[in-house]
N, C-alpha and C positions, 0 to 999 in steps of 0.2 A: 504493499500499500506505498510505504514510503519512499517505494521507487517511484509509482505514477505519479504522487504529489510533484517530485523533483520535474519530472520530465513534465511536465503539463506548467510548470513555474517557467522552465526554461524557455517552453514552447512562446508562453504567453509573454515574456522578456523579450524573445526575437520578434515577435509579432510588432512589440511597440515599436522598435527600430526598424523598422521595414515599412516601407512607404510603396503604394505600388505605384504606379508611371503616369497617373491623371494629370499630375502637375507637367510632362511634359510636352501636354497637348493643349496647354493656356500661354506656350509663349514659347520665346526663342531661347534654347538654353544650349550651351556647349561645354566641351567636356576634352578631357587630355589621357589619352592611354596610359594608365601609372602601370598598369599591371598585367602582364600576359601568358597564365599557367601554362607551363609547358612549352612556350617559344622564348626565345632572347628577344628583347628590346632594345634594337638598334641605339643605340649611345648618342650617334650624331643627329639623329632626325626624330620629330616627333610625329605621333599619329594624334588625329584631333577628328571628334565626332560633334557636329551642330546638328540638332534637333531644332526644326522652324515648322510649329504649329501644330504640330504634332503627325504631319505629314510627310514632309521631307527631310533630306538630309543632304548631310557634305562635309567638306573637309578634308584635310590634308593626309594622305595616306602615307604618310613620311617623307614620298619625293612631290607627287604628283598629287593634284586635287582629284576629287572625285563628289557626284551627287548620286540621288536614286531617293526610291520611296519609303515610307514607314505606315505602318500598322500599329496602332496601339490600344488596345482595352484591357484594363485592371494592370495586371504583371504580365498578359500575354503582348511580344512584341515580334514583327517581323519587318526584315529591312527587304528590298527587291529593288530590280531595276538599277541595279551598281554600274553606275559607268563613270571614270577616268580617264584623264588626260593619260598622253603616250609618252611623255619624258623617258630616257632611257636613265639609268639609276642604278648602277653595276652596282655599288654597297648594299643599297638598301631591296632591290627589284626584288629578291624571295620574299622579303619580309611584307612586303606589298600583296603580292599573290596571295600571302598566308591571310593577311589581314582582312584583305575583301573575300575570302572562302571564309573566315571566323562570321564574318557579319553576317553572312549569308544563311549560316548557321543557327545564328537565333532566335529563339521560339519563348526567352521568358528575360524579364528583367526586378529588379528592383532598385528602389533607391535608401541608403543610407546615409545621412548628415552629409555631406558632400559627395559621398562616390556614387555610379551608376554600375550594379553589376548587371553584365548580362551572360547567359547563360543557355545553351541548348538543352533543354529537357533539363534535367538536374546536374547538367556536368558547367563547372564554372570555366566561361569563353575569357572576358575580357573584364576588366575592374578601370574605369574610367574617375578621373576626380575633375569634378566644376572648375570653371575656369571666371573668371571676371566677368 
């Protein structure tokens, strides 16, 4: 019984820290990729994710600029029709391809503080930090 109560309290605590993505639909937000589990973040370049009015995305993919669509419903989020400029970037080209691929895999997300967590089902794909 004690174990059930502890699990319930942990669940309630986590839920109070986690916000759904509805505030992404209310205006423009800008994020920078801070953590990329299982992949190496390039040190010489940054990746950003800008979400405009909850249905358009864009930003910098380490070297190139990109854009696309977003569908947000509660904690469900999906990116589609991602396109990018085609400058040759030898140092970060592989990272760019993986970045686009991971964006296309996203199925869910949540916001905790100034962090945006993006998942494919239960697997954490990316963590972004909110930009001013």
